N, C-alpha and C positions, 0 to 999 in steps of 0.2 A: 551652347549645345551640350558640352561636356557636363555642365552643371545640371542641365535638364535630365540627362541620362542618369547621372549619379542620384539625383532626387527621385527619379522614377524607380531606380533599383532599390533605393532606400525605402520608399513607400511599399514596394512589392515585398521586400523582406519583412517589413513591419507587419504588413497584412498577413503574410504567411505565418509569422510568429504568433500573431493573435489567433489565427485559425488553428494552428497546432496547439496553442494553449487551451482554446475552447474545446478541442477534441479531447485533450488530456484530462481536462476537468470533468467531462462527461464520462470518461472511462474509469476514473477513480471512484470508489464507493462514496456514498454520502456520509459525511460526518454528522454526529448529533449537533444540533444548533447551539446547545449550551455547553459544549465540550471545551470551547476556547482553542480548538485546534484548527489549523489550516493545512491544506495540501501543498507540498512542494513536489512538482511533477516533472518528469522527463519522458520523452517518447523516443523509441529506437525501433524502426521497422514495425513489426506487429506487436511489440512489447511496450508495456507501460510501467514506469517506476514511480511509486507514490510514497512520500514520507509525510506522516502526520506530525506537524511541528507545533510546539507550544509557543506561547507569546514570547518566552525568553530565548527562543531560537534552538532549544533542545528537541531532540526527536522523541516522541512518545512511542511510536511504532512505525513500521514501514511495511510496504507490500510491493510485490512485483507480479504483474499479470503477463503471462506469456503462453506460448503453445505447450511448453513443458517446463518442469523444474527438476533440478538434480536432487532435490530433497526427497529422501525415502524415510518415512516414519518408522521408528523402531519401537515396538510395543513396550519394551523395557524402559524407554525414556518418557513414557506418558506421564504427564503431570496433572494439569488442571483440565477438568471437563467443563466445557462451556457451550453456549449457543452463539453462533455468529450469524446474524440475519435470519434467526429462527431455526438454524440448522445445528444439530449436535455435532461437536467436533472436540478434539483434544489439542492442547498445547503440549509440545514435547520439549524436554530439557535439552539444552545445548550448551556448549562450552566455547569460550573465545580464548584462543591461544594467548598466553601472557597476561590474561585478565581474569584470574580465578574468582575475584569478588563480584564480577558482573553476573547478574541473574539474567540468563538468556533463554528465550523460548522461541519456537517456530512451529508452523503448521502450514498445511496446503489445503486448498478448497477447490474442487472442480467447478467450473462455470458452465452455464448452459450453452455457450458458443463454442465449447470444446477446449477453451484455454484453461489455465490453472492460476489461481491466486495464491502466491506463496507469501505468508506473513511472518514477520519477526518482531521480537521485542528484545531490547538490551537495557536492563534497568540496574541502577546502582544499589538499590535496596529492595527488600521484600515489599515494603510499602509502595515504592515506585512501581514494582512489578504488578502488584495487585491493581493499582490505579490504571496502568497501561492495559492490562487484561480487560478491565471493565470498559475502558474507552474503545478498544479494538472490538469487543463483543457488541458494541452499539452501532457499528457501521452498517450501512445498508447498501447492497449492490443494486444498481439501477437497471430496470427493464429498459431495453432499447439502447443502453450504453455499452452493451457487450460484456457486462460484468454481472449477470444475473445468476444466482445460484441454481444448481440443478437439484432434483430430489435425490434423496439418499439411496 
């Protein structure tokens, strides 16, 4: 009896984990098929945390989709102007305490469901930064997945 209950709980948790993973996958934007990147995702309440991971386990870029973000763009920190999912936006320079050599960028994009996608990049070189910007610019927010861009 106890084994049956434990097995049932185990299967229920496994099913819930698969369901949560499936939901998380649909909430993260679509990565380009040829990017070599995969999403590492976590869900908490109405928020989604997505990290675009390279085959070697390093992070190319990340994003957080939530009702709001503490990120407030400063025009003086504007760096690269890009299109993300067809929408004009800017990457903003950022700094990491104790890591002055890291090339850091961040931006925020309002989504059609009222949430915000906050994106970041932390690169070790200007070449890595350029590659990550190119990869992040190629993501596509999905209709119906809650992460569709709004018009400007």
